[in-house]
N, C-alpha and C positions, 0 to 999 in steps of 0.2 A: 885927604883919604885919609878915613881909620880905619886902625893896626886890624887885621883877622883876629879873634877871641877864641877861646878854645871853654867845653867844658869846664876845664878844670882851672882856666883863669879865674873865669865867671863866681865856680866853686870859691878860692881863693879870694874874691874881692869881697864875697859881701860872705865869708866866714859862713859859710854852706859847708856840705857833704857834696860830690860829684850825682848821689843819688837825687840829692834831692832837687838842686839843679833840675838833672833830665827830666825829676816829675811835677816840678811848678813848668817848665816846659808844655807837658802834654795834658794839664790842669786838672792831674793827677787829687782826686779827692782826699787824700792820703796830709798834700800838704796845707797848709793854712793857707785862707786868701791873699791875706797881708804876704806871705812871700810870694805865692803866684806872683802878683802883679811889680814887687819890687823886683822877681828875678827876670820876666818877661820884660820889664820896663830897660832893662840893662843889656838887655840881649838885643832889644831893640834899637837900644843907641849905637853900640857896637856891630852894627848887622851882624848879630852870629847864621851860620851858615851850619848843618849840622857836619863834624866830622873830618871836614878839607879834604873830602877823597875825592873830591870832581880833580884834579890836578892827575891824577894817578885811573886816569880808562882806559879806558883798552889800549886803546892808539897811539899809547905812549909808555909802550912795554919797557919795564926796566929788564924784564926775565930773572926776577928777585920773589922766591915767596919768601913769606913774614910767615912767621910758626910762632903762636903764643901756648904755654904750656903752666901749669898752674905748680909743678913743685920741678926744679932742677936736678934733684939727688936720686930722685925716684927709679929706678932701674927698670920700670916700663915706657918709663918717658925717654931716656935715654935709647932705648930701644928704638922706638917709635922714630924719634930722629933721626937714628940711622939708616931706618926704613925712605924717612922722607929724603933724605942728603943721597941715597945710593940712585935712588929713580931721578932727583934733580939731576944732579950728575949728567948722568946718561943722555937727557935732555936740552944740556946746554945752561941746567940755568944754578943761580944761587939760593941759599940757605938762610933769614937772619932769623934769632930765634930769642924770643921776649918772652918776658918768668913773670906770673900774675901773680904770683908767693897768697891763690888760693881769693886775689883781692879782686869784688869788683871795681874800683876806684882804678886800680892800676891798671886790670883788663881793659877799661876805656883809654887810658891814656899811653899805653900801645901802642892800641891802633887808632891813635890817633896820631901817633906818633909814625909810624910806618907807613899806613897809606898815606900821606900827604907828600904824595912822591916818589917811597924810595920803594913797594914791592906795587907785583900785578895781581897778588889775593892770598886769600888767610887760608890755612890748618890749623884750627886750635881745639883744644880741653880747654870747656865750659867750665871758671872758676866756683868753687864754693860759695863764696859772695854772690855772685852773678846768680846760683840757682836759690839760693834761700832768700834772694830778695824778689826772682822773677819779674826782675828790668829789665829789657833785649835789646831797649834802644837803637844803641851801638851798633849791634848786630843786625837789625832789620838796616838801621841806613844803609848801612857798607853796604849792603849788597843792592838797597835799591837807588847805590848810585853808579851801579853798574862793574863792583866791585868782588867777584867772586868766592865764597867762604865755602871749604870744605869742613864741619867736625867730626874730630872723634872721641871716640869711648863717653862722655859725657859730650851728650848731645840734647837739643834743644827739640823738641817734636813737631811746634808750631813753628819754629825759623826753614826758611822754605831755603834750603841750601841741602851739597851734599852730603851722606854721614857715611862713617863707615862704623863698624858695632862688633863686638861678640855679641852672641846670644848669653846674656850674662846667669837668665832666670834658669836653660837647661844647661850653661854648663855647675852654674850652684845643684842642682836638683842632683845632675850624675855625682855629686862630691858628697849629695850626704847620702845616696842609694848607698856609697857605697862603703859608707859607716855604717848603713842598717845593714847592709847584705855580708859584713863581717862582724856582725852580732852588740853591733852598740842599741842599748836601748834611750838612755838620755844623753840626749845629744843637744850640746848647747852652740847658738847665736852668735859671734862679735860682731859686731856691721858698726854706719854711722848710722847720721843720724837721717831721715826718709825722702828729706830734698834731694841728697846727691843720688843721683839717678840710677848710680852703676851697686848701687850698694840697697837702694832700695828693690830693684830687678832681682838681686842674688840673695835677698830674700825671702823675693816672694817665691826663688828657687827652693827653697829651705822648705817655707811651709808647703808646699805642695808636694816633694819628697816625703814628708811627715803624714801627709793625710792620704796620699797612695797607698804609703803601706797602714796604713790606720792605725798610725802613732798619733795620740792627743798635741796639739803645741803646747805648752807651760812659755806662760808669762816669765815667771824669773829666771827661762832657759835661755832667754835674748837680753844682751847685753849691746845697746847703743848705749858708743864711744860719745861726748863731747868733741869737736876737730883740736882743741885748745890741748887734748891730752895727749897727742902724739906729738906734740914739737918736744925738742930738745928739752925746758928744763923743766915741763914737766911729766918726765919718763914717769919720776917713782909715785907720781900721781895715777898715771893711768892703768901701772901695776898694782899697785893698789887695789883701784876697784876689779880686775880678776880676784885681785886675793878673794877678795871681797865675794865676788862673782860663785867660785870657788867654793867660799863657805856657808854661801845658801845653796848651793845645790851638790852635797858629799856624795850623792850618786852618781854624779856626770860620768861617762865614758867615753865620748866623744865630743867632737869641734869645730864647727865649719866659721872657718873668719874668714873674712870678704876679701881682704887683704894678707900678703904676708906677714905685715909688720904687728901687725893683730895676732898669726898664727905663732906666728915664733915667742913673740911676748908671753899669747900663754902656753907655751911648752916651757918658755926659764921658769913662769913658775907652778906650772907643774912639776919641776922639778924640786923646789925650796920646799915643798907642801909634799912631799918624798911620792908623789905619782911616776909612776914608771912609764914611760911611752916606748910605745905602742903597749903594753901589757894591760896596764891599768887606765890608762886615754889616749884614744885615739886624737890627732890632730892631721886637718886638712885647712891650706890658704888657697888666697885664690893671687896670682902673679907667678911666673916659675923667676927670682929674680936669681941675682947669688947669694943672696942671705939661705933661700931656700934648698939648695944643691950645699951649701955647706954646712948647712946646718947638723947639731949634733942631738936626736940623732937628723938623718936627710928629710924634709917637709915636702910630703905629697902635696902638690899645687895642682892648680887649673889653669891651662898655659893659655893665653890672649893672642899668644903667636904676635906679639908688639911689632914687627920687623915689616911683619906681612902687610899689617893695617896701617903702620907708615906709607910701606908702598902704594898699596891702595889709593889712599889719600894724594901721593903726590902726583901720580896717575890723573885720576879725576881732580883736584885742579886743572892742574897743567892742558888736559883736554875744555876744561872752561875758558879758559884763558885765551887761549887757541883758537878754540870753536865756537863764533858765537851764534850758528845756529842751535846751539847742546842751550844756552844761558837761561830757555823756561823748560827744561828737564832736568829734575831730583833722583837722585835715587839714595835708596839705600846698601850700602852692601856689608853683611853680614859674616866676620867671620869666623868662622867654628872652634870651640874650645877643642884642650885635650887635658883627658885626664894624667896627668905625670905622678904616677906611685912610685913612695922612697921609704923609707924606717920608720915614718909616724904612725904610718896605717901597716895592719898587718896585714 
């Protein structure tokens, strides 16, 4: 009897990526005919079965929840995990946390490892690389095999599962309206590339606030940051991009940033350029983390209520695990945002 094989092992044996294996198994037009034939023949020979999830169906509960997050050091994700663990403990469940590091491959590997008899369901925020590639086979296969998933923050509309989100568009709109009401005329946006769902929604909120107040959006006032620039080894390059952003927009008097790292970095660069916050330029970020509260000056932010988001995600997942009658009913819960005003705005 042949040993069971995983996507990772197929990819390693054939010297291709996990994504290539996944697409080849689905006859994707993105993959060459030769590669498709090679992958499918290899998978057939070793009797490949998706995800090995069948070993952990509901009738073999482990009382354990798997949580997969993109970033372990981000304050938002740590607060979500606290919310999950609080509810899980109340319901006598354990929690195992896996880290994707924004990688599609690591997300898939984590799911294969944990689903192989270790857990009863997943709570997860999708990796940026997964969103960029739009390859969701591992999520759909997991659900189709009978294991529930609850997504939070970064979610995928087309995957049928419960979701917990905040109203990113409305939260961003309120933040930009605050800047407008404070007298800002040239409001810049520091955001992510559009494939990240929350960044796109917050960008839409920024544009909607400008349009509602009859302010014409300017392309020069929108900075879309490459993911690699916010890693530690590229922070100098990130700061340089913001320097150039300020130099390109000398009349800028307000900034809305889609996360607190972008906002804090913008304030740092503004000080180096002899802008005074908030007299010369006002700044608002998103996510009310520790650095927002301890920044100088304190950063006005949109709070996502991360603890409540995690707690609700855990409630939804445990309900799915314990009540089979609910398996076909999916809901999206929206947690309201709150603008926390500090010294970075007037």
